[in-house]
C-alpha positions in Angstrom: -12.4 -40.7 -16.2 -15.6 -41.6 -17.9 -14.1 -45.0 -18.7 -13.1 -45.4 -15.1 -16.7 -44.6 -14.0 -18.0 -47.2 -16.5 -15.5 -49.8 -15.3 -16.5 -49.2 -11.7 -20.0 -50.6 -12.6 -18.5 -54.1 -12.8 -18.2 -54.0 -9.0 -21.8 -52.8 -8.3 -23.5 -55.0 -5.7 -20.3 -56.9 -5.1 -18.3 -54.7 -2.8 -20.4 -53.8 0.3 -19.7 -52.2 2.6 -17.0 -50.7 0.4 -17.7 -48.4 -2.5 -17.3 -49.7 -6.0 -14.5 -47.9 -7.7 -12.9 -47.9 -11.2 -9.2 -47.2 -12.0 -7.4 -46.8 -15.3 -3.7 -46.2 -15.8 -2.5 -44.4 -18.9 1.0 -44.0 -20.3 1.9 -42.1 -23.5 -1.8 -41.9 -24.5 -2.3 -45.7 -24.1 -4.3 -47.5 -21.4 -1.9 -50.0 -19.8 -3.9 -51.0 -16.7 -7.5 -51.4 -15.7 -9.1 -52.3 -12.3 -12.3 -52.2 -10.4 -13.1 -53.0 -6.8 -13.3 -56.6 -5.8 -15.5 -58.1 -3.0 -14.6 -56.8 0.5 -11.2 -58.2 1.6 -9.8 -58.5 -1.9 -8.1 -56.0 -4.2 -9.3 -52.5 -4.5 -9.5 -50.9 -8.0 -6.1 -49.1 -7.8 -4.3 -52.3 -6.8 -5.9 -54.3 -9.5 -5.0 -51.7 -12.1 -1.4 -51.5 -10.9 -1.1 -55.3 -11.1 -2.6 -55.2 -14.6 -0.1 -52.6 -15.7 2.9 -54.2 -14.1 6.3 -52.5 -14.4 4.9 -50.2 -17.1 3.1 -48.2 -14.3 6.2 -46.2 -13.6 5.8 -42.5 -14.7 2.2 -43.2 -15.8 -1.1 -41.4 -14.9 -3.9 -43.0 -12.9 -7.5 -42.0 -13.2 -9.5 -43.3 -10.2 -13.1 -42.5 -9.4 -12.7 -42.2 -5.6 -9.8 -41.0 -3.5 -7.4 -43.9 -2.7 -7.7 -45.3 0.8 -4.8 -44.6 3.2 -5.4 -46.9 6.1 -5.1 -50.6 7.0 -8.5 -52.4 6.9 -9.2 -55.7 5.3 -6.5 -54.8 2.8 -3.4 -52.5 2.9 -3.7 -48.8 1.9 -4.0 -48.2 -1.8 -1.8 -45.1 -1.4 1.1 -47.5 -0.6 0.6 -49.4 -3.8 0.4 -46.2 -5.9 3.6 -44.8 -4.3 5.5 -48.1 -4.7 4.5 -48.4 -8.4 6.1 -44.9 -9.1 3.0 -43.6 -10.8 3.7 -39.9 -11.4 0.2 -38.4 -11.4 -3.2 -39.3 -10.0 -6.5 -37.8 -11.2 -9.3 -38.4 -8.6 -13.0 -38.2 -9.4 -14.1 -37.4 -5.9 -12.9 -37.2 -2.3 -13.8 -40.2 -0.1 -16.1 -38.9 2.8 -14.9 -41.6 5.1 -13.2 -39.8 8.0 -10.3 -42.3 7.8 -9.6 -40.9 4.3 -11.3 -37.6 3.4 -8.3 -35.8 1.9 -5.7 -37.7 3.8 -5.1 -40.1 0.9 -4.6 -37.1 -1.4 -2.1 -35.5 1.1 -0.1 -38.7 1.4 0.3 -39.0 -2.3 1.4 -35.3 -2.6 3.9 -35.8 0.2 5.4 -38.6 -1.8 5.9 -36.3 -4.7 3.0 -37.5 -6.8 0.9 -34.8 -8.6 -2.7 -35.0 -7.6 -5.7 -33.4 -9.4 -9.4 -33.5 -8.6 -12.0 -33.8 -11.4 -14.5 -31.1 -12.0 -17.8 -30.8 -10.0 -19.9 -32.4 -12.7 -17.7 -35.6 -12.6 -17.7 -35.5 -8.8 -21.5 -35.4 -8.7 -21.8 -38.3 -11.1 -19.6 -40.4 -8.9 -21.5 -39.4 -5.7 -24.7 -40.5 -7.4 -23.1 -43.8 -8.6 -22.0 -44.6 -5.1 -25.1 -43.1 -3.3 -25.3 -46.1 -1.1 -21.7 -45.8 0.2 -21.9 -42.0 0.7 -25.1 -42.3 2.7 -23.7 -45.2 4.7 -20.6 -43.3 5.6 -22.1 -39.8 6.2 -25.3 -40.8 8.0 -24.0 -43.9 9.7 -27.0 -46.0 8.6 -27.9 -48.0 5.6 -29.2 -46.4 2.4 -33.0 -47.0 2.6 -35.1 -47.8 -0.5 -38.8 -48.0 -0.3 -40.4 -50.2 -3.0 -44.0 -50.8 -3.7 -46.4 -51.8 -6.5 -49.7 -50.0 -6.4 -52.8 -49.4 -8.4 -53.8 -46.1 -10.0 -55.9 -45.3 -7.0 -53.0 -45.9 -4.6 -53.8 -49.4 -3.3 -51.3 -52.1 -2.6 -54.0 -54.8 -2.6 -57.7 -55.2 -3.3 -60.0 -54.7 -0.3 -60.0 -58.5 0.1 -56.2 -58.5 0.5 -55.2 -59.9 -3.0 -52.0 -58.4 -4.4 -50.6 -61.0 -6.8 -49.9 -59.5 -9.1 -50.3 -55.8 -9.3 -47.4 -55.0 -11.5 -46.4 -56.8 -14.7 -43.7 -59.3 -15.2 -41.2 -56.8 -16.5 -41.7 -54.6 -13.5 -41.2 -57.7 -11.2 -38.0 -58.5 -13.0 -36.7 -55.1 -12.3 -37.6 -55.6 -8.6 -35.4 -58.8 -8.6 -32.6 -56.7 -10.1 -32.9 -54.3 -7.2 -32.9 -57.1 -4.7 -29.7 -58.3 -6.4 -28.1 -54.9 -5.6 -29.0 -54.4 -2.0 -27.6 -56.0 1.1 -31.0 -56.7 2.8 -34.8 -56.7 2.5 -36.8 -55.3 5.4 -40.4 -56.4 5.9 -43.0 -56.8 8.6 -44.3 -60.0 10.2 -47.8 -59.3 8.7 -46.4 -59.5 5.2 -44.6 -62.7 6.0 -47.7 -64.3 7.6 -50.2 -63.1 5.0 -48.2 -63.5 1.8 -45.5 -66.1 2.6 -43.0 -64.3 0.4 -39.5 -65.6 -0.6 -37.6 -62.3 -0.9 -35.0 -64.0 -3.1 -33.5 -63.2 -6.5 -35.0 -65.5 -9.2 -35.9 -63.5 -12.3 -32.4 -62.3 -13.1 -28.9 -63.7 -13.0 -28.1 -63.9 -9.3 -25.2 -62.2 -7.6 -26.6 -63.0 -4.1 -29.8 -63.3 -2.2 -30.4 -60.3 0.1 -30.5 -60.8 3.9 -34.1 -61.1 5.0 -34.9 -58.9 8.0 -38.4 -59.4 9.5 -39.7 -56.9 12.1 -41.7 -58.9 14.6 -42.0 -57.1 17.9 -43.9 -59.9 19.6 -42.4 -62.9 17.8 -45.7 -63.9 16.1 -44.1 -65.2 12.9 -45.6 -68.3 11.3 -43.0 -71.1 12.0 -43.9 -72.7 8.7 -43.2 -69.6 6.6 -40.8 -69.8 3.7 -38.3 -67.3 5.2 -38.0 -69.6 8.3 -37.7 -72.8 6.2 -35.0 -71.4 4.0 -32.9 -69.7 6.7 -30.3 -72.4 6.5 -29.4 -71.2 3.0 -30.2 -67.5 3.2 -29.2 -65.2 6.1 -32.4 -64.3 8.0 -32.8 -62.0 10.9 -35.9 -61.6 13.1 -36.0 -58.3 15.0 -38.0 -58.1 18.2 -38.5 -55.4 20.7 -40.1 -56.9 23.8 -39.3 -59.6 26.3 -38.5 -62.6 24.1 -40.4 -65.9 24.3 -37.5 -68.3 25.0 -39.3 -71.2 23.4 -39.9 -69.3 20.2 -36.4 -67.9 20.3 -34.9 -71.4 20.7 -37.0 -72.7 17.7 -35.9 -69.8 15.5 -32.2 -70.2 16.4 -32.4 -73.9 15.8 -33.6 -73.1 12.3 -30.6 -70.7 11.8 -32.6 -67.5 12.2 -30.8 -64.8 14.0 -32.8 -63.0 16.7 -32.0 -59.4 17.4 -33.6 -57.3 20.1 -33.8 -53.5 19.5 -35.4 -50.6 21.3 -39.1 -49.9 20.9 -41.0 -46.7 20.3 -44.8 -46.4 20.8 -45.0 -50.2 21.0 -43.2 -50.6 17.7 -39.7 -51.4 16.6 -37.6 -48.3 16.9 -36.5 -47.9 13.2 -33.6 -45.6 14.0 -32.2 -48.1 16.5 -32.6 -50.9 14.0 -30.8 -48.9 11.3 -28.0 -48.1 13.7 -27.5 -51.8 14.5 -27.5 -52.6 10.8 -24.8 -50.0 10.3 -22.8 -51.6 13.0 -23.1 -54.9 11.2 -21.8 -53.4 8.0 -25.2 -53.7 6.2 -25.0 -50.7 3.9 -28.3 -50.8 2.0 -31.8 -52.1 2.6 -35.0 -52.2 0.5 -38.3 -52.0 2.3 -40.8 -54.4 0.8 -43.7 -54.2 3.2 -47.3 -53.3 3.8 -48.6 -49.9 4.5 -48.1 -49.9 8.3 -44.3 -50.3 8.1 -44.0 -48.1 5.0 -45.9 -45.4 6.9 -43.5 -45.6 9.8 -40.5 -45.1 7.5 -42.1 -42.1 5.9 -43.2 -40.7 9.3 -39.6 -41.0 10.6 -38.2 -39.6 7.3 -35.9 -42.7 7.1 -35.7 -43.2 3.4 -33.3 -42.2 0.7 -35.0 -43.3 -2.5 -38.4 -44.7 -3.6 -39.4 -47.0 -6.4 -43.2 -47.0 -7.0 -44.4 -49.4 -9.7 -47.9 -48.0 -10.7 -50.1 -50.4 -12.6 -52.8 -49.3 -15.0 -55.5 -50.8 -12.7 -58.1 -49.4 -10.3 -59.2 -51.4 -7.2 -61.5 -49.1 -5.3 -62.0 -49.7 -1.6 -64.5 -49.1 1.3 -61.6 -48.3 3.6 -57.9 -47.1 3.6 -56.6 -50.4 4.9 -54.7 -51.2 1.8 -53.6 -47.6 0.9 -49.9 -47.2 0.3 -49.5 -44.8 3.3 -51.7 -44.4 6.3 -52.1 -41.1 8.2 -49.0 -39.0 8.6 -50.9 -36.2 10.4 -50.4 -33.8 7.5 -52.8 -30.9 7.7 -51.7 -28.7 4.8 -50.3 -29.2 1.3 -47.1 -27.4 2.4 -46.5 -30.2 4.9 -46.7 -33.0 2.3 -43.9 -35.4 1.6 -42.2 -34.2 -1.6 -39.6 -35.7 -3.9 -36.8 -34.3 -6.0 -34.7 -35.7 -8.9 -37.8 -37.6 -10.0 -38.1 -39.7 -13.1 -40.8 -41.7 -14.8 -40.3 -44.8 -16.8 -42.8 -46.7 -18.9 -42.8 -50.5 -18.5 -45.4 -51.7 -20.9 -48.7 -50.7 -19.1 -46.9 -50.0 -15.8 -45.3 -46.7 -14.9 -42.2 -46.6 -12.6 -41.7 -43.5 -10.4 -38.3 -43.0 -8.9 -37.7 -40.1 -6.5 -35.5 -38.9 -3.7 -36.6 -37.0 -0.5 -36.9 -33.3 -1.0 
């Protein structure tokens, strides 16, 4: 099973909105088939492993990290392929939380006379962590939300004059590009686009794909000459608004291949829950928030985040105001009300420190 887990990693960032799964087929102590999930619409891990094993799959044992699917989607059910191959036993790392599966795949295999065994809880937890994006997407019906920021030792995301290039070092920025490579989309605010003119592309690592750029712009104030607009013909770009749309601006954006979405508003701002719900409906399973303090604060206020990456540079900026603090007021009165994190880790990146945490 450990080898199947390692094999699954070959599908990371390539299978959304599906999970990335690994499968290994063993017969008489020898591995005869290997497979991992291909991009959506192509072979799942089990089918690829069966094809790899060929006729030898008869009377063999399959180790698969996630419960085989049992319904027709973009591809036929994996349970059918397993039954047809005459595999005699299937060892499953973890049940699939998808209501269309969730134990039904196991039962179908058992009804076909195939012995099925579930791995221990330690293995199951490891697989759930490996596919944390998928598990959140399925169970919470919204994308997995990562908040990423670079900040100084005194918690600033820019100097008091607005300069932020660069807070973190080159190795830290390379890791950010690796993260972009793994998520479906980047969420940012119009102020970040207008002030910094960012690209939000993958450049410092070998590219799998550029993430979709999602710009929250309630009043359609985006600079028409910004990079994200100019490059929308090549990279999917969505502008999210919440009020009556200016038809002239909307026409201009659509002529430049920018999708314009309208969502609900809350307190004169984009309703983040409604946005995430719409992203879920559009099969966007993961997003990374790369934005200024106003938008970051709203995600924290609404408790709409699943993981944080804070790149902390060994620099102090100082400030006469809180304008460029990482987070603005959350109306927290006592220490007990503070936002806390669990499963935390620290990683030294030259003179930077990377903090990773999950909501408590």
